[in-house]
Structures are given as structure tokens and as C-alpha cells.
N, C-alpha and C positions, 0 to 999 in steps of 0.2 A: 638375832639379826644382823641385816646386812651393815657392814661399814665400808667407807671409802678412804684410799689412803692417797694423799695427795703428793706430787712429784717430790716433796721436800721430808716426806714422811709422817706427816700430820696427820690425825685419824679424825674422821668426821661420820657421824648418823647417817647422814644424806648427802647427796651429790649438789643438794642447792644450797647449803650451808658451807661448801668448802670456801675457805679464805675467811669466814667470820670467826675471827679468833675466841670471841666469846663462846662459840657454841664447839671448840675443837675437843676431841675426847682425850687425845694424848697424841703422842710421836710414837713411831716404832721405833727410832734410833735411840730416843733419850730413855723412854719409859718402857720397851719391848713390846711384844705382841700381846702379853698377858697383864701386864701392870697399868691400867689406862682407867679415865673416870668412866667407870660403869653406870653412874648414875645417869649420865645423858645419854647411854646406849640402852638402859634399861628402864626407862619411866614406865613402864606397864599400864600405859593410860587406858588401854581396853577394859582394865577393871574399874573404870567410872563409866563407862557404857554400859547400856540397859543388856543385861545378861542372856534374853531373849533375842536380841537382833540377830538376824540369820547372816546379816554380811559380817560379824565381829571377826570371823577366821581370814575373810580378806581384807578388813578396814585396820581394824586392831586401833580405832581411836581415831584415824585419819593420818593426813600429811602433814609432818613436822613443820614444814617451811609455810604452809598453806596455814596454820594456825597461828604461827610467827607473822604472817603478812596479814591477815584478817582479824588477829584479836589481840596482837603485839605481846603473844605468848605463847613460848613454844612446847608448854606441856598443857595448852587446854586442848579439849577434844575439837576436832574437826570433822562433825558429822556431814555429810553428804547422802542421807538414805534415800532421800527424793531422789537423786541422780541415780543410784542404785535401782530403785523399785521402777524407774523410768526405762533403764538400758539394760539391764540383768535378761529381760525376755528375748530381746533381741540378741545379745550375746550368746546365750543359751542355745536359740535356734540355729545361728552361724556356725556355732562350735557342731552343733550335731549335723546339720548339712556338710560339714566338712570331714567328718566321722563317718558319714553314710556315702560319701562319694566312690569310696574304693571297693 
């Protein structure tokens, strides 16, 4: 997964969580780049999702910041399948149009 390193070297899973000490995964200067809180980085929440969800590779359990904001729990599933169901046909059509322009 992706990580964000702030100007003082603190490591976060997401840019929306930067500055929230509770969600800091480590610090590159103190912990190095290989020794940090992997539990925060590897929540593997997608395992809680329905295995037949076609959006799982994109979503992986949803946004951690939205889960925190909406549920008060960073490890909660934040499913927006209805949004994907409504918007994905438009995204695919637009992508196809871009590809076929040349």
C-alpha cells in the first residue's frame, strides 16, 4: 500500500490522517523505512468484504478516513458500492472514448 511521509519524517497510511498522532505508523528518522507499525499499514480490511464484489480490487474496504469520520473506527468497512454501481458505467464509457480518439 501507499504511505505518506510528512516533513518531519512521520509515516501515515493516508494524507487525510497526517498530523493525527494516533494514526502515525512510525518515523523514518527514528524507526527507519523498514521498522514501523505495519499493523496500521496492513489492515487487510478487504478480507471483511464480500469476496464476490467486483469493486474489491479498486476499493479494498473503502477509505480509512471516511470510515473514521462516518463510523468513528478506522478499521470499519466503508462500502460505497452503490456509488460505484452508478458511476462505473460512465467512467468506463469516458475511458473508452479517450482510448478510441487516436
